[in-house]
C-alpha positions as CSV (number, residue, x, y, z in Angstrom):
1,X,92.4,4.4,28.7
2,X,89.3,2.1,29.0
3,X,85.4,3.5,30.7
4,X,86.3,1.3,34.1
5,X,89.4,3.0,34.5
6,X,88.5,6.0,34.0
7,X,85.5,5.8,36.6
8,X,87.9,4.3,38.8
9,X,90.7,6.5,38.7
10,X,87.9,9.7,39.3
11,X,86.9,7.8,42.4
12,X,90.2,7.7,43.8
13,X,90.3,11.6,43.3
14,X,86.8,12.1,45.1
15,X,88.0,10.1,47.8
16,X,91.2,12.5,48.1
17,X,89.2,15.2,48.0
18,X,87.3,14.5,50.8
19,X,89.3,13.4,52.8
20,X,91.6,17.0,52.4
21,X,88.4,18.6,53.5
22,X,87.3,16.4,56.6
23,X,91.2,17.1,57.7
24,X,90.6,21.2,56.8
25,X,87.4,21.7,57.8
26,X,87.0,20.8,61.7
27,X,90.9,22.7,62.1
28,X,89.3,25.6,61.1
29,X,86.2,26.0,63.4
30,X,89.1,25.6,66.2
31,X,90.4,28.1,65.1
32,X,87.1,30.2,65.2
33,X,86.0,29.4,68.6
34,X,89.1,30.4,70.6
35,X,88.7,33.7,68.4
36,X,85.1,34.4,69.6
37,X,85.0,31.9,72.4
38,X,80.8,33.3,73.3
39,X,79.6,32.0,70.1
40,X,79.7,28.0,69.4
41,X,80.0,27.0,66.9
42,X,78.0,24.6,64.4
43,X,79.6,21.3,63.7
44,X,80.5,21.4,59.7
45,X,79.0,19.3,58.0
46,X,81.2,16.7,55.6
47,X,80.9,17.0,51.9
48,X,79.3,14.8,49.3
49,X,79.6,13.8,46.1
50,X,77.7,13.2,44.1
51,X,78.7,10.5,41.2
52,X,76.5,9.0,38.1
53,X,77.6,5.7,39.2
54,X,78.8,5.1,42.9
55,X,80.3,2.6,43.2
56,X,80.8,1.2,47.1
57,X,84.3,1.9,47.7
58,X,84.9,-0.2,51.2
59,X,88.2,0.9,51.9
60,X,88.1,5.3,52.0
61,X,85.0,4.3,54.8
62,X,86.3,4.9,57.6
63,X,88.3,8.2,56.6
64,X,85.3,10.0,56.2
65,X,84.2,8.0,59.8
66,X,87.0,9.6,61.1
67,X,87.0,13.0,60.5
68,X,84.5,14.3,63.6
69,X,87.1,13.4,66.0
70,X,89.1,16.5,64.7
71,X,86.1,18.2,65.8
72,X,86.5,20.2,69.6
73,X,83.5,21.4,71.3
74,X,84.7,25.4,72.2
75,X,85.7,26.2,76.4
76,X,83.6,27.4,79.0
77,X,83.1,31.0,79.4
78,X,84.1,30.6,82.8
79,X,87.1,30.0,81.8
80,X,88.4,32.5,79.8
81,X,90.7,35.2,81.6
82,X,88.7,38.2,82.5
83,X,89.7,41.6,80.7
84,X,92.1,43.7,83.0
85,X,89.9,46.7,84.4
86,X,91.9,49.6,85.8
87,X,91.4,50.4,90.0
88,X,90.4,54.0,90.1
89,X,90.3,53.3,93.9
90,X,93.2,52.8,94.4
91,X,94.8,55.8,92.1
92,X,97.0,58.3,93.2
93,X,95.0,61.7,94.6
94,X,97.1,64.3,91.9
95,X,99.7,66.4,94.0
96,X,97.5,69.3,94.1
97,X,95.0,67.8,95.5
98,X,97.0,66.3,98.7
99,X,98.8,70.2,98.8
100,X,94.8,71.6,99.5
101,X,94.3,68.4,102.1
102,X,97.4,69.2,104.4
103,X,98.2,73.3,104.1
104,X,96.0,74.6,106.4
105,X,93.9,78.1,105.8
106,X,97.0,81.0,108.0
107,X,94.2,82.5,109.8
108,X,94.8,86.6,111.1
109,X,95.5,87.8,114.4
110,X,93.0,90.2,115.7
111,X,93.7,93.6,115.0
112,X,93.5,96.0,117.5
113,X,92.9,99.5,115.4
114,X,89.8,101.2,114.7
115,X,87.1,103.5,117.1
116,X,87.1,102.2,120.8
117,X,85.7,102.5,124.0
118,X,86.5,101.2,127.8
119,X,84.7,101.5,130.8
120,X,86.3,100.6,134.2
121,X,85.0,100.0,137.6
122,X,87.4,99.2,140.5
123,X,88.7,100.8,143.7
124,X,90.8,104.6,143.9
125,X,92.6,105.5,147.0
126,X,94.2,108.6,147.7
127,X,98.0,109.1,149.5
128,X,99.3,112.7,150.9
129,X,99.0,113.8,155.0
130,X,95.3,115.3,154.0
131,X,94.1,111.8,153.0
132,X,96.4,109.3,154.8
133,X,96.3,111.9,158.8
134,X,93.7,114.2,159.5
135,X,91.0,112.9,157.0
136,X,91.9,108.9,157.7
137,X,90.8,108.0,154.5
138,X,90.4,104.5,152.7
139,X,89.4,103.0,149.3
140,X,86.0,103.7,147.9
141,X,84.2,103.0,145.2
142,X,85.9,104.2,141.3
143,X,84.5,104.5,137.2
144,X,86.7,106.0,135.0
145,X,86.7,104.9,131.2
146,X,88.2,106.3,127.9
147,X,86.5,107.5,124.2
148,X,89.1,107.5,120.8
149,X,90.4,105.9,118.2
150,X,93.0,103.4,117.8
151,X,96.1,104.1,115.1
152,X,97.6,100.5,113.5
153,X,97.4,98.7,116.8
154,X,100.5,101.1,118.0
155,X,99.0,104.4,119.4
156,X,95.6,105.3,121.2
157,X,94.4,108.9,121.5
158,X,91.3,109.7,123.1
159,X,89.6,111.8,126.3
160,X,89.9,110.0,129.5
161,X,87.8,110.4,133.0
162,X,86.8,108.8,135.8
163,X,85.5,109.6,139.4
164,X,85.7,108.2,142.6
165,X,85.4,108.9,146.4
166,X,86.5,107.8,149.5
167,X,85.6,107.5,153.0
168,X,86.4,109.1,155.5
169,X,86.9,109.0,159.8
170,X,86.7,112.4,161.0
171,X,87.3,112.7,165.0
172,X,84.0,114.7,166.0
173,X,84.2,118.4,167.1
174,X,86.9,118.9,165.0
175,X,87.5,122.5,162.8
176,X,86.8,122.3,159.3
177,X,90.1,124.7,159.4
178,X,92.1,122.4,161.4
179,X,91.9,120.0,159.4
180,X,94.3,121.7,156.4
181,X,96.3,122.9,159.6
182,X,95.0,126.3,159.5
183,X,93.7,128.1,162.5
184,X,90.8,130.4,162.4
185,X,91.5,133.0,163.6
186,X,95.1,132.4,161.4
187,X,92.7,132.7,158.3
188,X,90.3,135.4,159.6
189,X,93.5,137.4,160.3
190,X,94.8,136.7,156.7
191,X,91.8,137.4,155.3
192,X,91.2,140.8,157.0
193,X,95.1,141.9,155.8
194,X,94.1,141.4,151.8
195,X,90.5,143.7,152.5
196,X,88.2,141.0,151.8
197,X,87.3,139.9,155.3
198,X,85.5,136.4,156.1
199,X,81.6,137.3,156.3
200,X,80.9,133.9,158.7
201,X,82.2,132.8,162.2
202,X,85.5,130.7,161.0
203,X,85.3,128.9,164.8
204,X,81.8,127.4,164.6
205,X,83.0,125.1,161.9
206,X,82.8,121.3,164.0
207,X,82.5,118.8,161.7
208,X,80.5,115.9,162.5
209,X,80.9,113.5,159.1
210,X,82.8,113.5,156.1
211,X,83.1,112.6,152.5
212,X,85.6,113.1,150.3
213,X,85.5,113.2,146.2
214,X,87.2,113.2,143.3
215,X,86.7,113.7,139.8
216,X,88.7,113.9,136.8
217,X,88.7,114.9,132.7
218,X,91.2,114.9,129.2
219,X,93.2,114.0,126.4
220,X,94.8,111.1,127.0
221,X,98.0,109.0,125.2
222,X,98.5,105.2,125.3
223,X,101.2,103.1,123.9
224,X,100.6,100.1,122.4
225,X,103.0,96.9,123.3
226,X,101.2,94.6,121.3
227,X,99.5,96.2,117.8
228,X,97.4,93.0,117.5
229,X,96.6,89.6,118.4
230,X,94.8,88.4,121.5
231,X,96.6,90.1,124.5
232,X,96.8,94.0,124.9
233,X,99.2,95.4,127.2
234,X,100.1,99.3,127.3
235,X,101.4,102.5,129.5
236,X,99.3,105.7,128.6
237,X,99.9,109.3,130.3
238,X,97.8,112.7,129.7
239,X,96.7,115.7,131.0
240,X,93.5,117.3,131.9
241,X,91.3,119.1,134.7
242,X,90.6,117.4,138.5
243,X,89.2,118.4,140.7
244,X,88.4,117.6,145.1
245,X,85.9,118.2,146.9
246,X,85.4,117.7,150.7
247,X,82.2,118.0,152.4
248,X,81.4,118.4,155.8
249,X,78.7,117.9,158.1
250,X,78.8,121.0,160.7
251,X,76.9,122.6,163.7
252,X,75.6,125.9,160.8
253,X,75.2,123.4,158.0
254,X,77.2,121.7,155.1
255,X,80.8,123.3,154.5
256,X,82.8,122.5,151.0
257,X,86.2,122.6,150.2
258,X,86.6,122.7,146.4
259,X,89.9,122.0,144.9
260,X,90.1,123.2,141.3
261,X,93.5,122.1,139.4
262,X,95.5,120.2,136.5
263,X,96.9,116.9,136.9
264,X,99.2,114.0,135.0
265,X,98.2,110.5,134.9
266,X,100.1,107.3,134.5
267,X,98.4,104.6,133.5
268,X,99.4,100.6,132.8
269,X,97.1,98.1,131.5
270,X,96.3,94.8,130.0
271,X,93.9,92.3,128.7
272,X,93.2,90.0,126.6
273,X,90.9,89.7,123.2
274,X,87.9,88.1,124.3
275,X,86.3,88.7,120.1
276,X,87.5,90.6,117.6
277,X,85.5,93.3,118.9
278,X,85.8,92.9,122.6
279,X,88.5,92.3,125.3
280,X,88.5,92.1,129.0
281,X,91.1,94.6,130.4
282,X,93.0,95.3,133.6
283,X,94.6,99.3,133.8
284,X,96.2,100.9,137.6
285,X,96.7,104.1,137.1
286,X,98.9,107.1,139.6
287,X,97.6,110.6,138.8
288,X,99.3,113.7,139.9
289,X,97.9,116.3,141.1
290,X,98.0,120.2,141.2
291,X,95.7,122.8,142.6
292,X,96.0,126.6,142.1
293,X,92.4,127.5,143.4
294,X,90.4,126.9,146.2
295,X,86.2,127.4,146.3
296,X,84.9,127.8,150.0
297,X,81.3,126.7,149.9
298,X,79.5,128.1,153.9
299,X,75.9,128.9,154.1
300,X,76.6,132.1,155.3
301,X,79.7,132.8,152.4
302,X,81.2,131.6,149.0
303,X,84.4,132.3,148.3
304,X,86.8,131.8,146.1
305,X,90.6,132.0,147.7
306,X,94.4,131.2,145.7
307,X,95.7,128.0,147.6
308,X,98.5,130.7,147.9
309,X,96.9,132.3,150.0
310,X,95.4,129.8,152.4
311,X,99.3,128.2,152.0
312,X,100.0,131.7,154.1
313,X,97.6,131.0,156.8
314,X,98.4,127.3,156.9
315,X,102.5,128.5,157.3
316,X,101.7,131.1,160.4
317,X,99.5,128.7,161.9
318,X,101.7,125.4,162.0
319,X,104.6,125.9,159.8
320,X,102.5,123.7,157.2
321,X,101.2,124.8,153.6
322,X,97.8,123.2,152.3
323,X,99.4,122.3,148.4
324,X,101.6,120.1,150.3
325,X,98.6,118.1,152.1
326,X,96.1,117.4,149.5
327,X,95.9,114.5,148.0
328,X,96.9,112.5,144.7
329,X,95.1,109.6,143.7
330,X,95.8,106.2,142.0
331,X,93.3,103.8,140.4
332,X,93.2,100.0,139.8
333,X,89.8,98.8,137.8
334,X,89.2,96.1,136.0
335,X,86.0,96.8,132.4
336,X,85.6,95.8,129.0
337,X,87.1,97.6,126.0
338,X,84.9,98.0,122.7
339,X,86.6,98.2,119.1
340,X,84.5,99.4,116.1
């Protein structure tokens, strides 16, 4: 092959290589742009072929000029789809958190057990003929209370006590003994018969005014119907010492009759817990009494007599018994109950 033919063949081969390179490099740049849109690739350089003796080739020139048409600029960053992100604000809370939110803590009912102290103030009255007939008594002030302990909310066991007075309206110039159904002469005769004559004149006991009082103390048992909670309700009973006092202003001075005995109080009460340790209560009680001993106090002589002796004198005088006329008391009061 001649030298001009070899040069012409080599020139054609170079032109073909240049056209192939121009068609490959822009596609690679486009693929790189799609994989990394943030980086802007530079325009690929068109390779040149150095030939020892280049010859003008008019036909391949348009191919070299058209090579940049395959290049493309990278897409704007704003056109890229944002990467998905997890929305933590709308995610469902765990099941344990839901249970904690909706379940309210269970409140313990207020206990009633423990050391108990209550105090009440109210009104007191008495019944039976000594109060209603001879003394025409009307209700007066009553103070009472309880101290003890509550066992498991069901039972109160302790000491109860109270004091009360009644207003009396006695007909003026009435003999003290006649208020009890006893004639003075009959009492004097009975005392002489027993060999214990009276040391005072029983006919000089005219009443100017009278005052009646009562007091008691003793063990008490109360059974609660509501062992715990806001409400309080109970019934109770007891057994204790009781005294009834009748004081008279007479022409010879102060004369008193004091009766001593035992009693059985019945109680019904209720209330509401104000706080864990304090409650407001209301109580009603009725007291059965039996007075076997009487104490007669006179400025000239004091006598301690069995009530049976007075019964015999009253029976001989009016056909009645003193023991049947002695009062039984009732009371109603409200106050506070403290638990420790």
